[in-house]
C-alpha positions as CSV (number, residue, x, y, z in Angstrom):
1,V,39.6,104.5,108.5
2,L,38.6,108.1,108.4
3,V,39.7,108.5,104.8
4,D,37.2,105.8,103.7
5,Q,34.4,107.8,105.3
6,I,35.6,111.1,103.8
7,E,35.7,109.5,100.4
8,Q,32.1,108.4,100.5
9,D,30.8,111.9,99.6
10,E,33.2,112.1,96.6
11,H,33.8,115.8,97.3
12,G,33.9,118.2,100.3
13,L,35.9,120.5,102.5
14,V,38.2,119.0,105.1
15,L,39.8,121.3,107.7
16,C,42.6,120.1,109.9
17,M,42.7,122.2,113.1
18,G,44.7,122.2,116.3
19,K,47.6,123.9,118.1
20,G,51.0,124.2,116.6
21,G,53.4,121.2,116.7
22,V,50.8,118.4,116.7
23,G,51.2,117.4,113.1
24,K,48.3,119.2,111.3
25,T,50.3,119.6,108.1
26,T,51.3,116.0,108.1
27,V,47.8,114.7,108.7
28,A,46.3,117.1,106.1
29,A,48.9,115.9,103.6
30,A,48.3,112.3,104.4
31,I,44.6,112.6,103.8
32,A,45.1,114.5,100.6
33,V,47.6,112.0,99.2
34,S,45.4,109.1,100.1
35,L,42.4,110.6,98.4
36,A,44.4,111.5,95.3
37,R,45.8,108.0,95.1
38,R,42.3,106.7,95.1
39,G,41.7,108.6,91.9
40,H,40.1,111.8,93.3
41,A,40.9,115.4,92.4
42,V,42.3,117.0,95.5
43,H,43.3,120.6,96.3
44,L,45.6,120.7,99.4
45,T,46.2,124.2,100.7
46,T,47.6,125.8,103.9
47,T,47.1,129.0,105.8
48,D,49.8,128.2,108.2
49,P,53.0,130.4,107.7
50,A,55.1,127.7,109.4
51,A,53.9,124.9,107.2
52,H,56.1,123.3,104.5
53,L,53.8,121.3,102.4
54,E,56.3,120.8,99.5
55,E,58.9,119.4,101.9
56,T,56.3,117.1,103.6
57,L,55.1,115.7,100.3
58,H,58.5,115.5,98.7
59,G,57.0,114.4,95.5
60,T,53.8,114.6,93.4
61,V,50.7,112.6,93.0
62,E,48.4,112.6,90.0
63,G,45.3,114.6,90.8
64,L,46.8,116.5,93.7
65,R,47.2,120.3,93.5
66,V,49.1,122.2,96.3
67,S,48.8,125.9,97.2
68,R,49.6,128.2,100.0
69,I,47.9,131.4,101.3
70,D,50.2,134.0,102.9
71,P,48.1,135.6,105.7
72,V,50.3,138.7,105.8
73,Q,50.1,139.4,102.1
74,A,46.4,138.5,102.0
75,T,45.7,140.9,104.9
76,Q,47.6,143.8,103.3
77,E,45.9,143.3,99.9
78,Y,42.5,143.2,101.6
79,R,43.1,146.4,103.6
80,D,44.3,148.2,100.5
81,R,41.2,147.1,98.6
82,I,38.8,148.1,101.3
83,I,40.5,151.5,101.7
84,A,40.4,152.0,97.9
85,T,36.7,151.1,97.6
86,K,34.8,151.7,100.9
87,G,37.1,154.6,101.8
88,K,37.2,156.5,98.6
89,N,34.1,158.7,99.4
90,L,35.0,159.1,103.1
91,D,36.5,162.2,104.7
92,D,39.8,162.1,106.6
93,V,38.1,161.2,109.8
94,G,36.0,158.4,108.2
95,R,39.1,157.0,106.4
96,A,41.0,157.0,109.7
97,N,38.2,155.2,111.5
98,L,38.0,152.6,108.6
99,A,41.8,152.1,108.8
100,E,41.5,151.6,112.6
101,D,38.7,149.0,112.0
102,L,40.9,147.2,109.6
103,L,43.5,146.7,112.3
104,S,41.2,144.4,114.3
105,P,42.2,140.8,114.7
106,C,39.4,139.5,112.6
107,T,40.6,141.4,109.5
108,E,43.3,138.7,108.9
109,E,40.6,136.0,109.1
110,V,38.4,137.8,106.7
111,A,41.3,138.4,104.3
112,V,42.4,134.7,104.5
113,F,38.9,133.6,103.8
114,H,38.7,135.9,100.7
115,Q,41.9,134.3,99.5
116,S,40.7,130.8,100.2
117,S,37.1,131.3,99.0
118,K,37.9,130.0,95.5
119,A,39.4,126.8,97.0
120,V,36.4,126.5,99.3
121,S,34.0,126.8,96.5
122,E,35.9,124.0,94.7
123,S,34.9,121.6,97.4
124,R,31.4,121.4,95.8
125,R,33.0,119.5,92.9
126,Q,36.2,117.9,94.4
127,F,38.0,117.4,97.7
128,V,39.7,120.4,99.3
129,V,41.9,119.8,102.3
130,I,43.0,122.9,104.3
131,D,45.8,122.9,106.9
132,T,44.8,125.9,109.1
133,A,47.2,128.1,111.1
134,P,47.4,127.5,114.9
135,T,45.5,130.8,115.4
136,G,42.7,129.8,113.1
137,H,40.2,129.4,116.0
138,T,40.3,133.2,116.5
139,L,37.8,133.3,113.6
140,L,35.4,131.1,115.5
141,L,35.7,133.0,118.7
142,L,34.9,136.2,116.8
143,D,32.1,134.5,115.0
144,A,30.6,133.2,118.2
145,A,30.4,136.8,119.5
146,G,28.9,138.0,116.2
147,S,31.6,140.5,115.5
148,Y,32.9,138.7,112.4
149,H,29.5,138.8,110.7
150,R,29.1,142.5,111.6
151,D,32.6,143.2,110.0
152,V,31.7,141.3,106.9
153,M,28.4,143.0,106.4
154,R,29.8,146.5,107.1
155,Q,32.8,146.0,104.8
156,M,31.0,144.1,102.0
157,G,27.5,145.6,102.3
158,D,24.4,143.6,103.0
159,T,24.2,140.7,100.6
160,A,21.3,138.3,100.8
161,H,23.4,135.4,99.3
162,L,26.6,136.0,101.3
163,T,28.0,132.8,102.8
164,T,30.5,133.5,105.6
165,P,33.1,130.9,106.8
166,L,30.9,130.3,109.8
167,M,28.0,129.3,107.7
168,R,30.1,126.8,105.8
169,L,31.7,125.4,108.9
170,Q,28.3,124.9,110.5
171,D,27.1,122.7,107.6
172,P,28.3,119.1,108.1
173,Q,27.3,118.4,104.5
174,Q,29.9,120.8,103.3
175,T,32.7,120.6,105.9
176,K,34.4,118.0,108.0
177,I,36.6,119.4,110.7
178,I,39.3,117.2,112.1
179,L,41.0,118.1,115.4
180,V,44.6,117.0,115.5
181,T,46.3,116.4,118.8
182,L,48.9,114.2,120.6
183,A,48.3,111.7,123.3
184,E,49.7,114.1,126.0
185,P,47.8,116.0,128.7
186,T,48.4,119.5,127.4
187,P,47.7,119.0,123.7
188,V,44.5,117.0,124.6
189,A,43.4,119.8,126.9
190,E,44.1,122.4,124.2
191,A,42.1,120.3,121.7
192,R,39.2,120.1,124.2
193,N,39.2,123.8,124.6
194,L,39.2,124.3,120.8
195,Q,36.3,121.9,120.5
196,A,34.4,123.9,123.1
197,D,35.0,127.1,121.1
198,L,33.8,125.4,118.0
199,E,30.6,124.1,119.7
200,R,29.8,127.6,121.1
201,A,29.9,128.7,117.4
202,G,27.5,126.0,116.5
203,I,30.1,123.7,115.0
204,R,30.7,120.1,115.9
205,P,34.1,118.6,114.9
206,W,33.7,115.6,112.7
207,A,36.6,113.6,114.1
208,W,39.8,113.7,116.2
209,V,43.2,112.4,115.1
210,I,45.6,111.5,117.9
211,N,48.9,111.8,116.1
212,N,52.3,110.1,116.8
213,S,50.7,107.6,119.3
214,L,53.1,105.2,120.9
215,A,50.3,103.0,121.9
216,A,49.2,102.7,118.3
217,A,52.8,101.7,117.4
218,K,52.5,98.6,119.7
219,P,56.0,98.7,121.0
220,S,57.6,95.6,122.5
221,S,60.3,97.1,124.6
222,P,59.3,97.2,128.3
223,F,60.2,100.8,128.7
224,L,58.1,101.9,125.6
225,V,55.3,99.6,126.7
226,T,55.1,101.5,130.0
227,R,55.1,104.8,128.2
228,A,52.4,103.6,125.7
229,R,50.2,102.5,128.6
230,R,50.2,106.1,129.9
231,E,48.5,107.2,126.7
232,L,45.6,104.9,127.2
233,P,43.6,106.9,129.7
234,L,43.9,110.0,127.5
235,I,42.8,108.1,124.4
236,D,39.9,106.6,126.3
237,D,38.8,110.0,127.6
238,V,38.8,111.5,124.1
239,A,37.0,108.5,122.6
240,G,34.4,108.3,125.5
241,H,33.7,112.0,126.0
242,Y,34.7,114.2,123.1
243,A,35.2,112.6,119.7
244,Q,32.4,111.4,117.4
245,R,35.1,109.6,115.5
246,I,38.7,108.9,116.5
247,A,41.8,107.8,114.6
248,L,45.3,107.1,115.9
249,T,48.4,107.4,113.8
250,P,51.3,105.5,115.2
251,L,54.7,107.0,116.1
252,L,56.8,106.0,113.1
253,K,60.5,105.1,113.0
254,D,61.0,107.7,110.2
255,D,59.3,111.0,109.8
256,P,56.4,110.6,107.3
257,V,58.0,112.6,104.6
258,G,57.1,111.7,101.0
259,V,54.0,110.5,99.4
260,D,54.5,106.8,100.1
261,L,55.0,107.2,103.8
262,L,52.1,109.7,103.9
263,A,49.8,107.2,102.2
264,E,50.9,104.5,104.6
265,M,50.2,106.8,107.5
266,A,46.7,107.5,106.3
267,G,46.0,103.8,106.1
């Protein structure tokens, strides 16, 4: 299973990405719980305002730490800090231009990265699993165009040893990106588009997880068997043309809430 392969490095950054509603939070929590139960130190964090990690975990696991980054708060704190530092020696026009720059969409991504940079740096010594917001790919689109790097360099100053999120994401030794989707035409198409965005930014997703698969649940009812068969062409398409690695999580009778069900799901 994917967790076995993730565990082999004994540390690293795992990013669960995908559109809203496909189960990124659940998949991230299942990976984190499984790694922690194998005796590893794991930091599970989310940048998704809609995520409810505590409710999903519904319990604790030794070695697992959970945190959350509030993008709105992070963005405001970042803007205030830049205005107070970079803007202190500017005239009114310069400060107005800087404030306008800080309203750009990439400012939130920069701010979130600053908030998460400590957790990211921890991945050199332990596992860090990040559940990203549905809009997280905005960062990659901006990076692909080069605008993100220009913003970082302008706002932080030229720094020879600066490591941007793009640099970390491009390094497969540091980061494993997992695309989460459903065995349905629209979610698979959205995941394909996200993968194309990532690849234009020089990033190759490490694996796909097709979540809540009826085919993986191996139903016996004729009606459900028919529905399960409809998933197979989509799964074959992903496995044959898009995913380097693929895992299916079955549709479960009960929502995977709680550490026991999450560990079972990861297995």
